[in-house]
C-alpha positions as a Markdown table, in Angstrom:
| # | Residue | x | y | z |
|---|---|---|---|---|
| 1 | Met | -6.1 | 10.7 | 14.8 |
| 2 | Lys | -6.5 | 10.2 | 18.5 |
| 3 | Trp | -9.9 | 9.8 | 20.2 |
| 4 | Arg | -10.7 | 10.0 | 23.9 |
| 5 | Val | -12.5 | 6.8 | 25.2 |
| 6 | Val | -14.0 | 6.0 | 28.5 |
| 7 | Leu | -13.6 | 2.5 | 30.0 |
| 8 | Glu | -15.9 | 1.2 | 32.8 |
| 9 | Pro | -15.6 | -2.2 | 34.5 |
| 10 | Asp | -18.8 | -4.2 | 35.1 |
| 11 | Ser | -18.6 | -5.3 | 38.8 |
| 12 | Glu | -20.9 | -8.3 | 38.2 |
| 13 | Thr | -19.3 | -9.8 | 35.0 |
| 14 | Gly | -15.8 | -8.3 | 35.1 |
| 15 | Asp | -16.3 | -7.2 | 31.4 |
| 16 | Trp | -15.3 | -3.7 | 30.2 |
| 17 | Ala | -17.7 | -1.2 | 28.6 |
| 18 | Ile | -16.1 | 1.5 | 26.5 |
| 19 | Trp | -17.3 | 4.4 | 24.5 |
| 20 | Cys | -16.1 | 7.5 | 22.7 |
| 21 | Pro | -17.7 | 10.7 | 24.1 |
| 22 | Glu | -17.1 | 12.7 | 20.9 |
| 23 | Leu | -18.9 | 10.2 | 18.8 |
| 24 | Pro | -22.5 | 9.7 | 20.1 |
| 25 | Gly | -23.6 | 6.1 | 20.0 |
| 26 | Cys | -20.1 | 4.8 | 19.4 |
| 27 | Val | -19.8 | 2.1 | 22.1 |
| 28 | Ser | -18.3 | -1.3 | 22.5 |
| 29 | Ala | -17.2 | -3.8 | 25.2 |
| 30 | Gly | -14.7 | -6.5 | 25.9 |
| 31 | Asp | -13.8 | -9.3 | 28.3 |
| 32 | Thr | -10.6 | -7.4 | 29.1 |
| 33 | Glu | -9.5 | -3.8 | 29.0 |
| 34 | Glu | -7.2 | -4.6 | 26.0 |
| 35 | Glu | -10.0 | -6.3 | 24.1 |
| 36 | Ala | -12.4 | -3.4 | 24.8 |
| 37 | Ile | -9.8 | -1.0 | 23.4 |
| 38 | Glu | -9.3 | -3.1 | 20.2 |
| 39 | Asn | -13.1 | -3.3 | 19.8 |
| 40 | Ile | -13.7 | 0.5 | 20.2 |
| 41 | Gln | -10.9 | 1.1 | 17.6 |
| 42 | Glu | -12.9 | -1.0 | 15.1 |
| 43 | Ala | -16.2 | 0.7 | 16.2 |
| 44 | Ile | -14.6 | 4.2 | 15.6 |
| 45 | Glu | -13.4 | 3.2 | 12.2 |
| 46 | Leu | -16.9 | 1.9 | 11.3 |
| 47 | Tyr | -18.5 | 5.0 | 12.8 |
| 48 | Leu | -16.4 | 7.3 | 10.6 |
| 49 | Glu | -16.8 | 5.3 | 7.4 |
| 50 | Pro | -18.7 | 7.3 | 4.9 |
| 51 | Thr | -22.2 | 6.1 | 4.0 |
| 52 | Pro | -23.4 | 6.4 | 0.4 |
| 53 | Ile | -26.1 | 9.0 | 0.0 |
| 54 | Gln | -29.0 | 8.6 | -2.5 |
| 55 | Leu | -29.8 | 12.1 | -3.7 |
| 56 | Ala | -32.9 | 13.2 | -5.6 |
| 57 | Pro | -32.4 | 14.5 | -9.1 |
| 58 | Gly | -31.3 | 18.2 | -8.9 |
| 59 | Ala | -30.1 | 17.9 | -5.3 |
| 60 | Ile | -27.0 | 20.1 | -4.5 |
| 61 | Ile | -24.4 | 19.2 | -1.9 |
| 62 | Arg | -22.9 | 22.1 | 0.1 |
| 63 | Glu | -20.5 | 22.3 | 3.1 |
| 64 | Val | -21.1 | 24.7 | 6.0 |
| 65 | Ser | -18.9 | 25.9 | 8.8 |
| 66 | Ile | -20.0 | 26.5 | 12.3 |
| 67 | Gly | -18.4 | 29.0 | 14.6 |
């Protein structure tokens, strides 16, 4: 799957900030543009990794569609 990312150079340090607009809070950085891209790829994988959910007894899971 492809994700759009935004790279911004830091004029003071020369580092690169990078984030994925479609995944709020999914951000990273790197010393170079290439390193920043590698780091955001890992950040996206971790962001999308499912988190185990502890449910109360009798809880029901449903899926909903929007739109």
